N, C-alpha and C positions, 0 to 999 in steps of 0.2 A: 394413627398419626397424632402427634402431639398438637396441643392447641398453641398457636403462635400469635404473639402480640408485638406490634411495633416493627418498624423498619430498622435495619442495622444502623448504628450510629455514624460510622464513617461515610456511608452512602448518603445519609441525611445531610451531613456536613459538606460532602462533595457537591451534592445538588445545589445547596445554598451558595457555594463558591461559584459554581457555573452560572447560576442565575444572576449573581452580582456582576458577572461579566457579560450578560446579555445572551447566555446560552441556556435555553429553557426546554429543549426538545429531548434531553437525555436524562431519563429518570430511573434507569436500571443499569446495572453493571453490564448486562448482555449487550445493550445498545451502545454503550461506550466502547466495549471491547470490539464489537462488530465494526464500529466506525474506524477504529485504529487498524484493525486487521484488513479492512477493505479500502483503506485510504487511497492507495494508488489506483485501484480500479475505479473508485468514485471520481477521481480526477479525469480518468479516461472517459467515463460516462458523461461528465460535464462537457468535455471537448466534443464528444460524439453528438450530444444534444445540440450544441451550438453549430456544429458542422451541418446538422440537418436543418437548423434554422437558417443558416447561410444559404443552403441550397434552395430552400423555399423563397428566401429573400431574392435570390437571383432570378428565379422564375417570375416572381411578382414584378421585379424591376423590368425584366424583358417584356412582360405583358404591358406594363405601363409605357415602356418605350414604343412598342408597336402601336398602342392606342394613340399616343401623342403624335407619332409620325404620321399615322393615317389621318388624324384630324387636321394636322398642319398641311398635309398633301391636298386634302379637299379644299382647304381655305386658299391655298396657292392656286389651284385650278380655277376656283371661283374668281380670284383676283385677276388671273391671266385673261379670263373671258371678259371681265369688266374693262381691263386696260386695252385689250384688242378692240373692243367695241368703242371705247373712248377715242382710240387712234383713228379708227375709220371715220368717226364723226368729225374729228379735227380736220382730216384730209378733205372731207366733203365741204365742211364750212369754209376752209381756206380756198378751195377751188371755186366755190360759188361766189367768191368776192369779185372775180373778174366780170361777172354778169351784172353786178350792181351799178347803179348810176353814180355820177361823180359825187353827189351829196352823200350817198350811203357809203361810198368808199372812204370818204373823209371821216365820216362818223365811225367807221369800222377800223380806222388806222391804228388807234391805240390798243384796241382789243386784239388786233391781228398780231401785234408783237408778242403779247402774252400767249396767244394760242400757238404761234410759231415756236416759241421757246418750249412750250409743253410738248409739242409734236416732236421736237428734236430730242428731248429727254426720252420719250417713249421709243423713238426709233434707234437711238444710239446706246441707251442703257436700259433696255426693256427688262432684262433679267433682274438687274439690281432694283429697278422700280417695283417689280413684282414681289421681291423678297424683303424689301425695306421694312414694312410694318411687322414682319415676323422675326426680327432679329433676336428678340428675347426668347421667342419660342425655339429658334434654332439653338440658342445658347443652352436652354434647358435640356433639349434633346441631346446635345453634345455632352453636357455634364452627366446626364443619365447614362449615356453610352460609356463614358469613362468610368463611372462607378461600377457598371456591370463588368467591364474588362478587368478593372482592378480586383474585384472580388473573385473573378474566374482565374486570374493569373497569380494571385497571392492568397489562396484560401487559408493557409496556416496562420498568416499574420492576422487575418480577420477573425479567425476562430479564437486566437489568443486574446485579441482585443475584446471580443464579446464575452469570453469566459473569465476574463481577468478578475472581475469582482467576485464571482462565485468561488473561484479557486483561492482567491485571497481570504475569503471567509472560511473556507475549509482549512487553510493553513493556520488561520487564527485559532480556530477551534482546536486543532491538533496541538498548537503551542500551549493553549490553556490546559488541555489534558496533561501534557508533559509537565507543566508547572505544578500541577496537583497530583503527580503520579504517586506520591506517598499515600495520599488519601485514597486513590484508586486501588492501590495494592491492599491497603487496610480494609476497604469496603469489600474487595474481592475475597479476602481471607475470612472476614466476618460472615459474608453470605454463604461461603462454602461450609463453615461451621454451623450456621443457622440451618442450612439444608440437611446436614447430618443429624442435628438435634431434632428436626421435624420428624425424623423417622422413629423417634421414641413412641411408645404406645400412647393411646389417647388419654390415659390417666395422668400424663405429664403436661405441665404448662411451661412454655418457654417465652420469656419476656426479653426482647432484644433492646439494646441501648437503654438500660435501666439507669435513670438519673434521679438523684434526690439532692435537695438543699436543706440545711439544718440551721435553724435560728431559735435558740442559741446553738452554737456548734456542739458537736459531740466531742467530749474531751477524753483523749487516750493518755492517761497519766503515766503509763509505762514508757511511752515515747515522747511525752510532753508535746502532744500534737492536738491541735484544735481542728476538727474536721468540719468544714463548712459545706462541703458538697462531695458527692461521689458519682462516678459514672462506671457502669459495669457493662461489658459488651453483651453478655447473655446471662440471665438468671434462669435457672431450671429448678422447678419444684415438682416432686413426684413421690411415689411410695418409698424410694430408696434415699430420700433426703432432699436438702436444699443445696444447690451448687451455684457458685459464682464463677463464671468462665471469662477469662481474658484471652483474646485472640491476637496473635502477632504474626503478620505476614512479612517477617523481617529477613533481610539478607544477612550474611555472616558479618559484614562490616557493621551493620546496625546492632547486631547482638553484642559485638565487642566494643561498641562505642560507650564509654563511661558517662558521657554527657546526657544520654537518653535516660529518662526516668525508668527505674526498674519496674517491670510488670509484677515482680514478686512483691515489692513494697506496695504497689498499687492494690494488688489483691488483698494483702493483709490489712491495709488501711480500710478498704471497702468492707471487708469481712467484719472488722471491729464495729464499724458504724451500723451495719445491718444487724449484727448480733445484739447490740444495745437496743436498737430500734424495735426489733421484733420481741425480744424478751421483756422489755418494758411494756409493750402492747399486751403480751400475755398476762403480765401482772395486773394490768388495769382491766383485764377482761375484754379487751378489744378484739381478740382473736378467739373464736369459738373452738371447742374440742381439745384445748391444750391444758385444761385444768382437771385434775382427778382428786379423789378423796385423799390421796397421799400428798398432793401438792401440784404445783405448776410444772409442766413438762418443758425442758430446756430445748431451745432451737439453736443448733450449731451448724452454720453454713460451712460447706467444704469448698476449697479453692482448687480450680483447675486452670492451668496455663496451657493453651492450645497453640502449638507452634506449627506453622504451615510447611516450612521448608526443611527444618532440621531441629533436633532436640539437643540441648546442652548435655554434656556428659555427666555433670553433677546432678544430685538430687537436692531438693530444697525443703526446709521445714514447713510443714502445714500446707504445702502446695504440690499438687500432682501435675507433672508435665506429660502431655499426650499429643499425639498427632490427630488430625481431623478425622481419620478413619477409625481411631480408637475410642473417641469420646462417647459416642452413643452406646456402644457396648459396655464401656466402663460404668457409665451412669446406670444403665439398666441392670447390671449384674451385681451391684452392691447389695449389702444386707438391707432388709426392709427396715425403714425408720419411722414412717408415718402411715396411719390408716388413710383410707380414701377421704373420709370426712376431714381429717387434719390437713390433707393435701388441698382440698377445696377451700378450707378456711384460710390457710396460709397464702394460697394464690390470690384469693380475693383481697386479703389485706395488702399484699405487695402491690397489686394493681391499683388499689384505692389510694396508695401513697403518691402515685404519679398521675392520677386522674385530673 
């Protein structure tokens, strides 16, 4: 199995875009794909979760209702006993007035009016007098009963209410994925190619998302182009040579869109910069094993355009177009170009440029 370095570029970019929008739990293509494929089921699971929560809530509310009802019932019984006792005492007190002397009757006159009024209240509105201190308690119990009935009679409404925030977040995540679908397709294609390249023998090195900046820029006089930076989806170095691989998971419309930058031009541009960089390093002696008694050995990168969905009918100068399933076999079966020591030296130098 080939030695693999770095995550594929489109996935790195996609993760950065997701994190900028507050989505940090998706760091692999498989997780993103799984979320999209399982989206409707995940909404069902959310509703089922809150349905279960609602059922537990109803049980808890009913338990609370029973507890409060029992507590209120005990207090009412206690108050009934107290009021009955109070009424009996009032009757006795008022009846005993007839046995008092004239002076005591006169003294008792004003108190008698208050006691008589209280006795009338207890006799004529006993139930109201019993319940009067507990009106707030009755209101709380009635409100609790209404809540229970509402939840039992309208479970779908309550489940939608409870799950709204979670479902809204799922919808937001899906909309962000759709907004960045081109990055997703790019990352998916690059990962598939990276997986194929990983099947190369262990004497091969694969560097994904190879990026370099140049200061001063590399000047390509044939195209009057100053190259300040390059990005290569996959760089492969092994016994059969050095390969620059550009992966495109494009639709037919994208392939025919003249406004999209040509991957052929991109490969040739990167190739020129890498060619200059490495061969200058050989001349300086920065790369071991490429100098012989005859002179310095030239390093000539080869270009591969890997198209996921379809290949164009035409061929291109200095660029080989392959499918993902052809690429590993193509690289492995080319004529030997480097010794193992040269492979190690070249891979080490390429990696040191991005360290």
